[in-house]
Every structure is written in C-alpha cells, then in structure tokens.
C-alpha positions as CSV (number, residue, x, y, z in Angstrom):
1,M,-42.9,-2.5,76.9
2,I,-43.7,-5.6,74.9
3,H,-42.3,-9.3,74.9
4,I,-40.9,-11.1,71.3
5,T,-40.4,-14.9,71.7
6,F,-37.8,-16.4,68.4
7,P,-38.0,-20.1,67.3
8,D,-35.3,-21.2,69.5
9,G,-37.6,-20.2,73.0
10,S,-35.8,-16.5,73.7
11,V,-37.9,-14.1,74.9
12,R,-36.6,-10.1,74.5
13,E,-38.4,-7.0,75.6
14,Y,-39.1,-4.3,73.4
15,E,-40.6,-1.0,73.0
16,Q,-44.3,-1.6,71.7
17,G,-44.8,-0.7,68.0
18,V,-41.5,-2.4,67.0
19,T,-40.8,-3.1,63.5
20,G,-39.2,-6.8,62.2
21,Q,-36.7,-5.1,60.8
22,Q,-35.7,-3.2,63.9
23,I,-35.8,-6.3,65.8
24,A,-33.1,-8.0,63.0
25,E,-31.4,-4.7,63.8
26,S,-30.9,-5.1,67.0
27,I,-30.0,-8.9,66.6
28,S,-27.3,-8.5,64.2
29,P,-26.3,-5.8,61.5
30,A,-25.8,-8.9,58.9
31,L,-29.1,-10.0,59.5
32,A,-30.8,-7.1,59.4
33,R,-29.2,-6.7,55.4
34,N,-30.7,-10.6,54.8
35,V,-33.8,-10.4,56.6
36,I,-36.9,-8.9,53.8
37,A,-40.0,-10.8,55.6
38,C,-41.4,-11.2,59.1
39,G,-43.7,-13.5,60.7
40,V,-45.8,-12.3,63.4
41,N,-47.9,-14.9,65.3
42,G,-47.3,-17.6,62.3
43,E,-48.9,-14.9,60.2
44,T,-46.2,-13.7,57.2
45,T,-46.0,-9.8,57.3
46,E,-43.6,-6.9,56.2
47,L,-40.6,-6.1,57.8
48,N,-41.9,-2.3,58.7
49,R,-45.2,-3.4,60.3
50,P,-45.3,-2.1,63.9
51,I,-46.2,-5.1,66.8
52,N,-48.2,-3.4,69.6
53,S,-48.1,-6.5,72.0
54,D,-46.5,-9.9,72.9
55,A,-45.9,-11.8,69.9
56,K,-44.0,-14.8,68.6
57,V,-41.7,-13.9,65.6
58,E,-39.8,-14.9,62.8
59,L,-37.4,-13.4,60.6
60,Y,-37.6,-14.8,57.1
61,K,-35.0,-14.1,54.9
62,W,-34.5,-15.5,50.8
63,E,-33.7,-19.2,51.9
64,D,-36.7,-19.2,54.0
65,E,-40.1,-20.2,51.8
66,E,-42.2,-17.7,53.6
67,G,-39.1,-15.1,52.2
68,K,-39.4,-16.5,48.6
69,H,-42.9,-15.8,48.9
70,A,-43.3,-12.2,49.7
71,F,-40.1,-11.5,47.2
72,W,-42.3,-12.8,44.4
73,H,-45.5,-11.6,45.2
74,T,-44.1,-8.0,45.5
75,S,-42.7,-9.3,41.8
76,A,-46.1,-9.9,40.4
77,H,-46.6,-6.0,41.2
78,L,-43.8,-5.2,39.9
79,L,-44.8,-6.6,36.5
80,A,-48.1,-5.6,36.6
81,E,-46.6,-2.0,36.9
82,A,-44.2,-2.4,34.0
83,L,-47.2,-3.7,32.2
84,K,-49.5,-0.9,33.2
85,E,-47.4,1.6,31.4
86,L,-46.2,-0.4,28.7
87,Y,-49.9,-1.3,27.7
88,P,-51.9,1.5,28.2
89,G,-55.8,0.8,29.2
90,I,-54.7,-3.0,30.4
91,Q,-56.8,-4.7,32.7
92,F,-56.0,-6.6,35.6
93,G,-57.2,-9.7,37.3
94,F,-55.1,-12.1,39.8
95,G,-51.7,-12.0,40.5
96,P,-50.1,-14.2,42.8
97,A,-47.1,-15.8,43.7
98,I,-46.3,-19.2,43.1
99,E,-44.0,-22.3,44.1
100,N,-41.7,-21.0,41.9
101,G,-42.2,-17.2,40.9
102,F,-45.2,-16.0,40.1
103,F,-47.7,-14.9,37.5
104,Y,-51.2,-12.4,36.5
105,D,-53.7,-12.5,34.6
106,V,-54.6,-9.6,31.9
107,M,-56.4,-8.4,29.6
108,P,-54.5,-6.1,27.6
109,K,-56.9,-3.7,25.5
110,E,-58.1,-4.8,22.4
111,G,-55.2,-4.5,19.2
112,D,-52.2,-5.1,22.3
113,I,-51.3,-8.8,22.2
114,I,-48.5,-9.8,24.5
115,K,-45.9,-12.6,23.1
116,E,-42.3,-14.4,23.8
117,G,-40.9,-11.4,21.7
118,D,-42.2,-8.9,24.5
119,F,-40.2,-10.7,27.2
120,E,-37.0,-8.7,27.1
121,K,-39.1,-5.2,26.7
122,I,-41.2,-6.5,29.9
123,E,-38.3,-7.4,31.3
124,K,-36.2,-4.0,31.0
125,K,-38.8,-2.3,32.3
126,M,-39.4,-4.3,35.5
127,K,-35.5,-3.7,36.0
128,E,-35.7,0.2,35.3
129,L,-38.7,0.3,38.1
130,A,-37.0,-1.8,40.6
131,A,-34.0,0.4,40.6
132,K,-35.8,2.9,41.8
133,D,-36.5,1.3,44.8
134,E,-40.2,2.5,45.3
135,P,-41.6,1.8,48.8
136,V,-44.6,-1.1,48.5
137,V,-47.2,0.9,50.8
138,R,-50.0,-0.2,52.5
139,Q,-53.4,1.1,52.9
140,E,-56.9,-0.1,54.5
141,V,-59.6,1.9,52.3
142,S,-63.7,0.9,52.8
143,K,-65.2,-1.4,50.2
144,A,-66.8,1.6,48.7
145,D,-63.7,3.4,48.3
146,A,-62.1,0.6,46.6
147,M,-64.9,-0.2,44.2
148,A,-64.6,3.7,43.4
149,A,-61.1,3.9,42.8
150,F,-60.3,0.8,41.0
151,G,-63.8,1.9,38.8
152,A,-62.7,5.3,38.2
153,D,-59.5,3.3,36.6
154,G,-61.5,1.3,34.6
155,Q,-60.7,-1.8,36.0
156,T,-63.6,-4.2,35.8
157,Y,-62.1,-7.3,36.7
158,K,-60.9,-5.9,40.0
159,C,-64.5,-4.2,40.8
160,E,-66.1,-7.6,40.0
161,H,-63.9,-8.9,42.4
162,I,-64.8,-6.4,45.3
163,D,-68.0,-6.7,44.4
164,Q,-68.9,-10.7,44.3
165,D,-65.6,-11.6,46.4
166,L,-64.8,-8.6,49.3
167,E,-66.8,-8.5,52.7
168,D,-68.0,-5.1,53.6
169,G,-65.7,-3.5,55.7
170,T,-62.3,-2.2,55.5
171,I,-60.0,-3.7,52.3
172,S,-56.0,-3.4,52.2
173,T,-54.5,-2.4,49.0
174,Y,-50.6,-2.0,48.1
175,T,-49.4,0.6,46.1
176,Q,-45.9,1.1,44.8
177,G,-45.2,3.7,41.9
178,N,-48.3,4.2,40.0
179,F,-49.4,0.9,40.8
180,T,-52.1,0.4,43.6
181,D,-53.4,-3.7,43.9
182,L,-55.6,-5.3,45.9
183,C,-54.1,-7.2,48.4
184,K,-53.5,-9.3,51.7
185,G,-49.7,-9.3,51.5
186,P,-47.4,-10.0,52.3
187,H,-44.9,-7.7,50.1
188,L,-41.0,-6.8,50.4
189,V,-40.6,-3.0,52.0
190,S,-39.3,-1.8,48.5
191,T,-39.0,-3.1,45.1
192,G,-35.0,-2.5,45.6
193,A,-34.3,-6.4,46.5
194,I,-35.2,-7.5,42.9
195,K,-32.2,-7.4,41.2
196,A,-32.3,-10.5,38.2
197,I,-35.9,-11.2,36.4
198,K,-37.3,-13.4,33.5
199,I,-40.2,-13.6,32.0
200,T,-40.7,-17.4,31.8
201,S,-43.6,-18.2,29.5
202,V,-47.0,-16.5,28.6
203,A,-50.4,-18.8,28.3
204,G,-54.1,-17.9,28.2
205,A,-56.4,-18.6,31.1
206,F,-60.1,-18.1,31.9
207,W,-61.2,-15.8,34.3
208,R,-61.9,-16.8,38.0
209,G,-60.8,-20.4,36.0
210,D,-64.5,-20.7,34.4
211,A,-64.0,-22.2,30.9
212,N,-67.4,-19.7,30.2
213,R,-65.5,-16.7,30.9
214,E,-63.3,-14.7,29.0
215,Q,-59.8,-15.9,28.2
216,M,-57.0,-13.9,29.6
217,T,-53.4,-13.3,29.0
218,R,-51.3,-15.5,31.6
219,I,-47.6,-13.7,32.0
220,Y,-45.2,-16.1,34.4
221,G,-42.2,-14.7,35.4
222,I,-39.8,-15.1,38.3
223,T,-37.0,-12.8,40.2
224,F,-33.8,-12.9,42.2
225,P,-32.1,-11.1,44.5
226,K,-28.9,-11.7,42.4
227,K,-28.1,-11.9,38.9
228,K,-26.1,-15.2,39.8
229,M,-29.0,-17.3,41.2
230,L,-31.2,-16.1,38.2
231,D,-28.2,-17.7,36.0
232,E,-28.3,-21.2,38.1
233,Y,-32.2,-21.7,37.8
234,L,-31.9,-20.9,34.0
235,V,-29.5,-23.5,33.8
236,M,-31.5,-26.1,36.0
237,L,-34.4,-25.4,34.2
238,E,-32.6,-26.5,30.5
239,E,-31.8,-29.8,33.0
240,A,-35.2,-30.2,34.0
241,K,-36.3,-29.9,30.0
242,K,-33.6,-33.1,29.7
243,R,-35.4,-34.6,32.9
244,D,-39.1,-33.9,32.3
245,H,-41.2,-37.6,32.5
246,R,-43.4,-36.4,29.7
247,K,-39.9,-36.7,27.6
248,I,-38.4,-40.0,29.0
249,G,-41.5,-41.9,29.4
250,K,-42.0,-41.9,25.5
251,E,-38.3,-42.8,25.1
252,M,-38.6,-45.3,27.2
253,E,-42.2,-46.7,26.4
254,L,-43.5,-46.5,29.9
255,F,-46.7,-44.8,29.2
256,M,-49.0,-43.3,26.9
257,F,-52.2,-41.0,26.9
258,S,-55.1,-41.2,24.0
259,E,-57.7,-38.5,23.2
260,R,-60.4,-41.2,22.6
261,V,-60.0,-43.2,26.2
262,G,-59.9,-39.5,27.8
263,K,-57.5,-36.8,29.1
264,G,-55.7,-37.2,31.9
265,M,-56.5,-40.7,32.1
266,P,-52.9,-42.6,31.8
267,I,-52.6,-45.9,30.3
268,W,-49.7,-48.2,30.9
269,L,-48.0,-49.5,28.2
270,P,-46.1,-52.9,29.0
271,A,-42.9,-52.0,30.6
272,G,-44.4,-48.9,32.5
273,T,-46.6,-52.3,33.8
274,E,-43.3,-54.1,34.8
275,L,-42.7,-50.8,36.6
276,R,-45.5,-50.1,38.4
277,L,-46.1,-53.4,39.4
278,R,-42.9,-53.6,40.9
279,L,-42.8,-51.1,42.9
280,Q,-46.2,-52.2,44.1
281,D,-44.7,-55.4,45.1
282,M,-41.6,-53.4,47.0
283,L,-44.2,-51.5,49.0
284,R,-46.4,-54.4,49.5
285,H,-43.8,-56.6,51.0
286,I,-42.3,-53.9,53.5
287,Q,-46.4,-53.4,54.3
288,K,-46.5,-57.0,55.1
289,R,-43.5,-56.8,57.5
290,Y,-45.7,-54.0,59.2
291,G,-49.4,-55.8,59.7
292,Y,-51.2,-54.3,56.9
293,Q,-53.5,-56.2,55.7
294,E,-54.4,-55.7,51.7
295,V,-57.9,-55.3,50.2
296,I,-59.4,-54.2,47.3
297,T,-62.8,-52.3,46.7
298,P,-64.9,-51.1,44.0
299,H,-64.3,-48.2,41.4
300,I,-67.3,-46.4,42.1
301,G,-69.5,-46.5,44.9
302,S,-72.8,-44.9,46.3
303,K,-73.3,-40.9,46.3
304,N,-74.9,-41.6,49.7
305,L,-71.1,-42.8,51.0
306,Y,-69.6,-39.7,49.9
307,V,-72.5,-38.1,51.1
308,T,-72.1,-39.6,54.7
309,S,-68.5,-39.1,54.6
310,G,-68.5,-35.3,54.0
311,H,-66.6,-35.6,50.7
312,Y,-69.6,-34.6,48.1
313,A,-69.7,-31.4,49.9
314,H,-66.2,-30.6,50.3
315,Y,-64.8,-32.5,46.9
316,G,-68.2,-32.5,44.6
317,K,-67.3,-30.5,42.1
318,D,-64.0,-31.8,41.8
319,S,-65.3,-35.0,41.3
320,F,-66.9,-36.7,38.3
321,Q,-70.7,-36.3,38.5
322,P,-73.1,-39.1,40.0
323,I,-73.9,-41.5,37.7
324,H,-77.8,-42.2,37.8
325,T,-79.9,-45.3,37.3
326,P,-83.3,-45.0,36.1
327,E,-84.5,-48.0,36.7
328,E,-83.5,-48.9,40.4
329,D,-83.5,-44.8,41.4
330,E,-79.5,-45.0,42.3
331,E,-76.7,-42.6,42.1
332,Y,-72.8,-43.7,41.9
333,M,-70.0,-41.6,41.6
334,L,-66.5,-42.6,40.3
335,K,-64.2,-43.3,43.6
336,P,-62.8,-40.0,44.0
337,M,-60.9,-41.3,47.4
338,N,-60.2,-45.0,49.4
339,C,-60.7,-43.5,52.9
340,P,-65.0,-44.0,53.3
341,H,-64.6,-47.4,51.7
342,H,-62.1,-48.3,54.5
343,C,-64.4,-47.1,57.0
344,E,-67.0,-49.4,56.0
345,V,-64.2,-52.5,56.3
346,F,-63.9,-51.4,59.5
347,A,-67.5,-51.3,60.5
348,W,-68.7,-54.6,58.9
349,K,-68.2,-56.6,62.2
350,P,-67.5,-55.6,65.4
351,R,-64.3,-54.7,67.2
352,S,-62.3,-54.9,70.3
353,Y,-59.9,-53.0,71.5
354,R,-57.5,-56.3,70.8
355,D,-58.1,-55.7,67.4
356,L,-56.3,-52.3,67.1
357,P,-54.3,-51.3,65.3
358,L,-56.0,-52.5,62.5
359,R,-54.2,-51.3,59.0
360,I,-55.8,-51.5,55.7
361,A,-54.6,-51.6,53.0
362,E,-54.9,-50.8,49.4
363,F,-53.7,-49.8,45.9
364,G,-56.8,-47.9,45.2
365,T,-57.6,-46.4,42.0
366,V,-59.4,-43.2,42.4
367,Y,-60.7,-40.3,39.9
368,R,-61.0,-36.4,40.0
369,Y,-62.3,-34.0,37.4
370,E,-59.1,-31.9,37.1
371,K,-59.6,-29.2,34.5
372,S,-58.0,-30.0,31.2
373,G,-55.3,-27.2,31.4
374,E,-54.4,-28.3,34.6
375,L,-53.3,-31.9,33.9
376,H,-49.7,-32.6,33.1
377,G,-48.5,-35.8,32.3
378,L,-48.6,-38.3,35.5
379,T,-48.0,-35.8,37.9
380,R,-51.7,-34.3,37.1
381,V,-54.2,-36.6,36.2
382,R,-57.9,-37.4,36.4
383,S,-57.4,-41.2,36.8
384,F,-54.5,-42.3,39.6
385,T,-53.6,-44.9,42.1
386,Q,-52.8,-44.1,45.6
387,D,-50.8,-46.5,47.7
388,D,-53.1,-45.8,50.4
389,A,-53.3,-47.3,54.3
390,H,-55.5,-46.6,56.9
391,I,-55.0,-47.3,60.7
392,F,-57.5,-47.2,62.7
393,C,-56.0,-47.0,66.6
394,R,-56.7,-46.0,70.0
395,P,-55.3,-42.2,71.0
396,D,-52.9,-43.9,73.2
397,Q,-51.6,-45.8,69.9
398,V,-51.2,-43.1,67.8
399,K,-47.4,-42.2,68.4
400,S,-46.5,-45.4,67.8
401,E,-48.0,-45.6,65.0
402,F,-46.4,-43.1,63.4
403,L,-43.3,-44.1,64.1
404,R,-44.2,-47.4,62.3
405,V,-45.4,-45.3,58.8
406,M,-42.4,-42.7,59.3
407,D,-39.6,-45.9,59.4
408,I,-41.7,-47.2,55.8
409,I,-41.6,-43.9,54.6
410,N,-38.0,-43.5,55.4
411,T,-37.3,-46.6,54.1
412,V,-38.7,-45.8,50.5
413,F,-36.6,-42.9,50.5
414,T,-33.6,-44.7,51.4
415,I,-34.2,-47.2,48.6
416,F,-35.0,-44.1,45.7
417,K,-31.6,-42.0,47.5
418,F,-34.0,-39.2,48.2
419,E,-31.8,-38.2,50.7
420,N,-32.7,-34.4,50.8
421,F,-35.7,-34.1,52.2
422,E,-38.1,-31.9,55.1
423,A,-40.9,-32.6,57.4
424,Q,-43.9,-29.8,58.5
425,I,-46.0,-30.7,61.1
426,S,-49.5,-29.1,60.6
427,L,-51.1,-28.2,63.7
428,R,-54.5,-26.5,65.2
429,D,-54.5,-22.5,65.4
430,P,-53.8,-22.0,68.8
431,N,-56.2,-18.9,68.6
432,D,-59.4,-20.7,67.0
433,H,-60.3,-23.9,68.0
434,E,-63.7,-23.6,66.7
435,K,-63.1,-24.6,63.1
436,Y,-61.6,-28.1,64.2
437,I,-64.0,-31.2,65.2
438,G,-62.4,-33.6,68.2
439,S,-62.2,-32.6,72.1
440,D,-59.1,-30.4,73.3
441,E,-57.8,-33.2,74.9
442,V,-57.7,-35.5,72.2
443,W,-56.0,-33.1,69.8
444,A,-53.2,-32.3,72.2
445,E,-52.8,-35.8,73.1
446,S,-52.5,-36.3,68.8
447,E,-50.5,-33.0,68.1
448,Q,-48.1,-33.9,70.7
449,A,-47.8,-37.9,69.8
450,I,-46.5,-36.4,66.5
451,I,-44.4,-33.9,67.8
452,D,-42.3,-36.5,69.8
453,A,-42.4,-39.1,67.3
454,C,-40.2,-36.7,65.1
455,K,-37.7,-35.9,68.2
456,E,-37.8,-39.6,68.6
457,K,-36.5,-40.2,65.2
458,G,-33.8,-36.9,64.9
459,L,-36.2,-35.5,62.2
460,N,-35.8,-31.8,62.7
461,A,-39.5,-31.3,61.5
462,K,-40.8,-27.5,60.9
463,I,-44.1,-26.8,63.1
464,E,-46.8,-24.9,61.4
465,Y,-49.8,-23.4,63.3
466,G,-52.9,-23.3,61.8
467,E,-52.5,-25.5,58.9
468,A,-53.8,-28.7,60.4
469,A,-56.8,-30.0,58.0
470,F,-60.2,-29.6,60.3
471,Y,-60.1,-33.3,61.1
472,G,-57.0,-33.7,62.2
473,P,-53.3,-32.8,62.7
474,K,-50.4,-33.9,60.2
475,L,-47.2,-34.9,59.1
476,D,-45.6,-34.1,55.6
477,F,-42.6,-34.9,53.8
478,M,-41.3,-33.0,50.8
479,V,-37.9,-34.4,49.5
480,K,-35.5,-32.7,46.7
481,D,-34.3,-34.1,44.0
482,A,-31.1,-34.2,41.9
483,I,-31.2,-30.9,40.7
484,G,-33.0,-29.3,43.6
485,R,-37.1,-29.4,43.2
486,R,-38.7,-29.9,45.9
487,W,-41.8,-32.3,45.9
488,Q,-44.2,-33.5,48.5
489,L,-44.0,-37.3,48.9
490,G,-45.5,-39.1,51.8
491,T,-48.0,-37.9,54.6
492,I,-49.6,-39.3,57.3
493,Q,-52.8,-37.5,58.5
494,V,-54.6,-38.0,62.2
495,D,-58.4,-37.8,61.2
496,Y,-61.5,-37.8,63.7
497,N,-64.1,-36.8,61.4
498,L,-64.7,-39.9,59.3
499,P,-64.7,-42.4,62.0
500,S,-67.7,-40.1,64.0
501,R,-69.5,-39.4,60.8
502,F,-69.3,-43.2,60.0
503,K,-70.2,-44.1,63.7
504,L,-67.3,-46.3,63.9
505,E,-66.8,-47.8,67.4
506,Y,-64.6,-50.6,69.1
507,T,-65.1,-52.2,72.7
508,D,-62.8,-51.1,74.9
509,D,-61.2,-52.7,77.8
510,D,-63.5,-51.8,80.1
511,N,-66.4,-52.8,78.4
512,T,-67.5,-49.1,77.1
513,K,-68.0,-48.3,73.3
514,K,-65.0,-46.0,71.9
515,T,-64.6,-44.2,68.5
516,P,-60.9,-45.1,67.2
517,V,-58.9,-42.4,65.5
518,M,-58.2,-43.0,62.0
519,I,-54.7,-42.3,60.4
520,H,-54.4,-41.7,56.6
521,R,-51.3,-42.8,54.8
522,A,-49.5,-42.8,51.6
523,P,-45.6,-43.2,51.4
524,F,-45.9,-42.6,47.3
525,G,-48.7,-40.2,47.3
526,S,-49.8,-41.9,44.3
527,L,-48.1,-44.4,41.7
528,E,-48.2,-41.9,38.8
529,R,-46.8,-39.5,40.5
530,F,-44.4,-40.9,42.4
531,T,-43.4,-42.6,38.9
532,A,-43.0,-39.0,37.5
533,V,-40.8,-38.0,40.1
534,L,-38.5,-40.8,40.0
535,I,-38.2,-40.4,36.4
536,E,-36.8,-36.7,36.8
537,H,-35.0,-37.8,40.1
538,T,-33.0,-39.9,38.0
539,S,-33.4,-38.7,34.7
540,G,-34.9,-42.3,33.6
541,H,-31.8,-44.4,34.9
542,F,-33.7,-46.4,37.3
543,P,-31.6,-49.2,39.8
544,L,-31.3,-52.3,38.5
545,W,-33.7,-54.2,40.5
546,L,-36.8,-51.5,39.5
547,T,-35.8,-51.0,36.0
548,P,-38.7,-52.9,33.4
549,N,-36.2,-54.1,31.2
550,Q,-32.2,-55.2,32.5
551,V,-31.1,-56.4,29.2
552,S,-31.6,-56.1,25.2
553,I,-30.0,-58.9,23.4
554,L,-28.9,-57.1,20.1
555,P,-28.6,-59.6,16.9
556,I,-25.9,-58.4,14.3
557,S,-28.8,-60.2,11.9
558,E,-31.4,-62.6,11.3
559,K,-29.0,-65.3,11.0
560,Y,-28.4,-65.1,14.9
561,N,-32.2,-64.4,16.0
562,A,-32.6,-68.2,17.4
563,Y,-29.2,-68.0,19.2
564,A,-30.6,-64.4,20.7
565,A,-33.9,-66.3,21.8
566,E,-31.7,-69.3,23.6
567,V,-30.1,-66.2,25.4
568,A,-33.1,-64.7,26.7
569,K,-34.3,-68.1,27.6
570,Y,-31.2,-68.8,29.5
571,L,-31.3,-65.4,31.4
572,D,-35.1,-66.0,32.4
573,T,-34.2,-68.9,34.0
574,K,-31.8,-67.0,36.3
575,G,-34.0,-64.2,37.1
576,V,-33.2,-61.9,34.6
577,R,-35.0,-59.7,32.8
578,A,-34.3,-59.7,29.0
579,I,-36.2,-58.7,25.5
580,I,-34.5,-59.3,21.9
581,D,-34.5,-56.0,19.6
582,D,-34.6,-58.2,16.2
583,R,-35.5,-55.6,14.2
584,N,-33.9,-55.2,10.5
585,E,-31.4,-52.7,11.3
586,K,-27.9,-52.0,11.8
587,I,-26.4,-52.8,15.1
588,G,-25.3,-48.9,15.5
589,R,-29.2,-47.9,15.4
590,K,-30.2,-50.6,17.2
591,I,-27.5,-49.6,20.6
592,R,-28.6,-46.0,20.3
593,D,-32.5,-46.5,20.3
594,N,-31.7,-49.0,23.2
595,E,-29.4,-46.1,25.0
596,M,-32.3,-43.9,24.4
597,K,-34.5,-46.3,26.1
598,R,-32.4,-46.8,29.6
599,I,-32.0,-50.4,29.2
600,P,-28.7,-51.1,31.5
601,Y,-27.4,-53.7,29.7
602,M,-26.9,-54.9,26.2
603,L,-26.1,-57.8,24.8
604,V,-24.7,-57.8,21.2
605,V,-24.6,-61.7,19.5
606,G,-23.4,-62.9,16.2
607,E,-21.2,-65.5,14.9
608,K,-18.1,-65.8,17.3
609,E,-20.8,-65.5,20.3
610,Q,-22.7,-68.3,18.8
611,A,-20.0,-70.1,18.4
612,D,-18.3,-69.8,21.8
613,G,-21.8,-69.9,24.1
614,A,-21.0,-66.3,24.7
615,V,-22.1,-62.7,25.1
616,A,-20.2,-59.3,24.3
617,V,-21.3,-57.2,26.8
618,R,-22.2,-53.4,26.5
619,K,-23.2,-51.2,29.8
620,Q,-25.7,-48.2,29.0
621,G,-23.4,-44.9,29.3
622,Q,-20.0,-47.1,29.2
623,G,-19.8,-48.7,26.9
624,D,-18.0,-52.4,25.6
625,Q,-17.4,-54.4,28.9
626,G,-16.5,-57.2,27.1
627,I,-16.9,-60.9,26.6
628,M,-18.6,-63.2,28.8
629,S,-20.0,-66.3,29.5
630,M,-24.0,-66.3,29.6
631,A,-23.8,-67.8,33.1
632,D,-21.1,-65.0,34.2
633,F,-23.1,-62.3,32.8
634,A,-26.5,-63.3,34.8
635,K,-24.0,-63.5,37.8
636,L,-23.3,-60.3,37.2
637,V,-26.7,-58.4,36.7
638,N,-27.9,-60.8,40.2
639,D,-25.0,-59.5,42.0
640,E,-25.5,-55.9,41.4
641,V,-29.1,-56.2,42.2
642,A,-28.1,-57.9,45.2
643,E,-25.9,-55.5,46.4
644,Q,-28.6,-52.7,45.4
645,L,-31.2,-54.1,47.6
646,K,-28.7,-54.3,50.7
647,A,-30.0,-50.5,51.0
648,T,-32.5,-52.1,53.3
649,E,-33.3,-55.4,54.6
650,N,-37.4,-54.8,53.6
651,I,-37.0,-56.0,50.2
652,G,-35.3,-58.4,48.6
C-alpha cells in the first residue's frame, strides 16, 4: 500500500500503481468527471500515469491553471495532427501551451501557404479528430530511435532539436492518431474533452527565435471543453480590443513611439507625463510613511558591476551590449536592473544592526534588449522605469518587512480597485537543495516567514515548490482586471545572493560581522506596464484625482477664448487641472473629441456664461449637468477627488 497526501493535509491509502483517475473516482464520481490532470509531488502529469510510492497529489480541473495547461498542450498536438493531414509534407518546430491557448511553429512545403482564410478548414479538421476521442499515449524511446523515426518522417527541425538539445538516454514522445511528437507532457488522457476550437491568428516566427534562421509560420489557437466558454472568450476578446492600451493611449495622447528614437522606447507625452508623475507621487507618499529613503542612480554602470552581481552572466544576452571607451579602456552598460547600484549604496559606509532595516527606493529607468517581434505597446518595451526598492535587513526582520510590503501592495490594489487578485508563494524544491544558495537554516526561516506573513494577513496564497529563484523565496501577486484577464502586478523576493556577492555586512549586537538579507519589491512592477494594465482595466476612465486633465473648457467661438482663459486661471487657483480647447471647430466636434480623450468634465462657455460668470457643465458619459458658478464647479471637483482619496489613508 502507498500513502497519498492531499492539499488539505488528509492522507489515504491506495494500492501501488493507482492512477489519478482512480483516486478521483474513489473520492467522488462528480469530481472524476471534471478532473483532467494530476499533480504528483508538484509535477503535473496525466491522469492515467501510475503512482508507485508515497506522494502528495492534487487533482486539477479546467478551472486550475495546471488543468488548462494540459488541455491546451494536447490541443497544440491536435492542431499539428490536423495540419499533417491537411498539408502533406509539412514540417514541425515547437508547439507549446501558452497563457491563453497554444501555438505551433510549422514550415509548410513549398507552394503551401497557411493564411487566415484557412482557419475554418483547420478548425473543422481539429473537431473531426477530437470527436474520435483518440487516446494520447506516452512512450519512452532512445535518442537514436527518436532520431531515426523523425528522420524517416522528414522532420528536419525535430531532428535538429533531438541532436542539439536532448541528452543521451530515453526521450518521451506522445502519440494521438497518426501524429507523434517529442514532448515531456503533460497531456489529457484523450482528445475527446476538446469540444470548442478557434484558430485565432497566424504570424511569422524565426526558428529558435534566431533572426538569422528561416522564418516559420506560427499558428495560434485556443480551445475549451464547452462551446459556451468559447463564446464568452470571443466576447471578451472584442472587449479587450476596445480596451487596448495602445489604441486608448493614442486617443488620450498619453505616449508615443518613434522609429527614429528606437523600437520599444516609449516617449511620454504631456498628458502621459502628468499621469506618470502622479503615480510616482502617490507611491512616493506611501513609501515615506513606511520609512523608505529615495535615491537616484546612473542610467549606466561599469560592466564589472554586473559581472560582480552575476547579472552579466545570467542576462548578458538580454542586455544592450557594453559600450567600450578606448581612451581609458573601460566598458559600460545601459543599466539592466537597479539592485547592484543599491548594493553599492548599502556598502558606501559601515552599517550596524541599528541601521537595519535599511529601505532604499528608486524610480529607476532600466534597459533590456527585447527582440523586436516581442515588443508590445507599454507591456513589453526596451526602456522602462521600475518602482524599485531594496530592503536590507536581519533574518529575523524578514517577516515584519514582508508584512509592511504587503500593506503597500494592498493599498495600491485598493486605490485602483484591483479587488480580484491571487498570490503565489514560491519555495525551494524540497528534494533538490543543491541549486540554491544560502544555508538550509536561513531558507527555512525565510520561507516560514513568508508563509506566516500571508496567514497573518488572511491571504490564501498558493504554495509552489521548486518555483523559488536560486537566490531566495518570493511572493507574487496576480490581479484580474475588469474583463477577467490575469496580470502579474507586485512582487516581493528574498535574496541571499547579491549581499554575498557584494560582500555586504553589518556589525551585529554581539560585535560580529553578519551578511544582511536583501528583499526586492516593486508594487507596480514598472510604470509602463502598470499604466498599460490600468488603461485596460479602466478603459481609460481614470479616477478624477489621477486623470491628467480633469476639465476641458470649450468656448463656443473665438470671441469667448478670453473668458475660457479666465475660467482656467480661476480653476488653477483651486487646484483643478484644466485645459482649453480653443480650436476653430463647432462645439459638437469639440465635445466628441474631448469625450474620446476621456476628460471627465467639459465646460461649455459662451455669451450667457460669460455674462453670468458661470459655466455650462458636461460630465463624461452623462451629458449636460446644468449651469454652475465657477466656485460651485471647483467645489464639485474637489469634493469628488476627496471622496475618492478616502480609499486609503496613505494619499491625499
């Protein structure tokens, strides 16, 4: 008999060789009908794989990320199977599951072109194959046999992958119907669960991501166990198009890109700069209350700095390459991250245990060389500003510092109405301590501190073993936006690596030298990415305290431009941000254009308003609000801002 431990801590006995499906059936027939994958000791696998020793087991349904991954991984193979039948001679690259669906990189034979008009044909073939409910069969083969089999099938990309990437020994393959693929899994037991299918797009992709290699065809798709789920997803996609931050950012004149400046280098326009500065001021105000000291460090650093930190070895290829100064034989790099600079701030003078925790913050701009094909608006750029901070503390202070950072992140989420969020605690692999640095004692203390901090805050965080960074455990926050999409916002990471590499130390109360623990944290992640998420979450309708321009004043003709300027000057004295739209356009056009810019209030001024010293008020999306005095309108705006700022004591 073997012992199976479930996530709630309960333990049951089963015969050796029991499968996840049999475990689900023993618990509940209803559960067994909905389970699609199985987690064994933290590794997701198929429901029909036998379990031969004591294990921790989780049963995954469609609602679980692990379940979706197995579902979409099998769907990628189903896509390949359909393409093999529809396009004889096609060659296959890689076909993974991704966050929303899957893709497969393929090379059709000469003369075959896969285009949008072929999507319906591909979907029909996939549905036909899925309806056969083909078993997905795993097999272990030798590297030589795999090379021979894929070579005989003319799959040159698979053979290259086997030859260059896979070690000698057994290799796992999965077969469904007439299609076999190299794969580690996991998969569904069979294809019958795949009921609703949509091919979403086609694009070009270089083999292995190498711009010097041939360009393949990348086909994206998504599948669901029910047609209703697909219908809901397609509605969400349409809503997402309307909320696209690139579209709204252009309409609101927040940011731009210039080919002359360079790909992935955002330029913040006046309204976007106002938005960004207010975000910074908000977080700066909160951080001051929590004892952070702000610094400014250079945009470049000596290559040796990043060699010392280890970033050059790990991220050198993703950074802009060093700038060489031949006169003095020095090498500098555009700053890829802020942490090494902050280590130098800690090290610049002797530190005592009385100085800890030391909290160093910076809105630091960093640079990463992202491939041009991966750039996407503000969410994937080459230049971005992190709301970065590093806390240097003693091991016994880790929990209290985590609690404080969690308070900051919760405040940010409250302010912006990110009410639906999840948290994940990433810990060491309990069976492999060799790949982590730091003593077992310190790791155990830090991991427990994170777990205890989450419990103390009532945060039901999911624990993932083996997901910790090599330098320490971490806590990540994923929020769902207004239309249900998941975004990672907010991270807290413990680091034993950098303090050791930089030989940081403090004098403890027993007069011995100790190495501090370093905590990385960024509630926004980056100002660029956070702004993109905020735009899409709110559809550009920012809270009144944050929006760049709260009011647009619309004179009905140029005769009233001077009065519009008088209104703007008065509102400025009352702390209300106003602009004047004095274009030579009809008032209806001005109203439409300012609605498009999501300006919360519009003030129409003409002969009557000028005579009465008043303004005709319109509210975004609500239309005419009547005539008001300038004083009453300023009070209306300021009262609304004050009400919004009650969401937290940390701003206002």
